C-alpha positions, -999 to +999 in steps of 0.1 A: +233+476+547+225+448+573+217+415+556+191+393+571+191+355+563+163+334+578+164+296+580+149+266+597+115+265+583+098+234+570+067+212+570+054+197+602+022+182+615+000+198+641+017+198+675+052+198+660+081+221+667+105+241+646+134+264+655+140+293+632+173+312+629+180+347+616+216+356+609+223+393+605+254+409+592+270+441+606+286+451+639+256+469+654+233+439+658+234+441+696+220+476+695+188+466+677+155+455+691+148+425+668+116+407+660+101+379+641+072+386+617+051+363+596+029+367+566+002+341+557-013+340+522-038+368+517-029+384+550-008+413+561+025+408+578+023+407+615+048+407+644+048+376+665+077+381+689+101+408+698+133+409+719+148+442+730+184+451+736+179+445+774+163+411+768+127+422+773+103+399+754+069+405+739+047+381+720+015+383+700-014+367+719-017+341+692+017+326+700+021+334+737+031+303+756+041+284+724+069+305+708+101+317+724+124+343+709+160+346+719+192+362+706+229+355+706+247+388+701+280+371+697+267+353+667+245+381+654+216+357+654+180+358+666+160+326+671+124+316+673+115+283+690+081+273+679+062+246+698+027+232+696+024+244+660-011+245+644-022+251+608-029+288+617+009+292+621+014+285+584+032+315+569+065+329+557+085+340+587+108+370+586+131+386+611+138+423+611+147+452+634+121+471+652+113+494+635+120+474+604+148+483+580+134+494+546+139+459+532+133+423+542+151+390+538+138+361+518+120+346+548+115+310+556+084+290+549+066+272+578+038+249+568+017+231+595-006+204+584-035+189+603 
């Protein structure tokens, strides 16, 4: 089973930046399309950014131009650089394969205050 460990969350003010990391175990990481998801209180989990095996990037409209997803296959790690954060970005952020494995990591909390 691939383990997913997210880190890098925290509390920032509006306009701030954070860089999230997701370390995955296993030798087949490079063969997965990976994505970052988030879940805000009382809302369903949503995908915010995706990176395919060939490097194709996709973003939710709400984060386009502010977030950047990247991956380092040698380190089995996917990143999410988040700039110009606003309170609507407050959520627990998770990484997973696309389509998701049947489980999730613990996530990392991002809190943006106005």
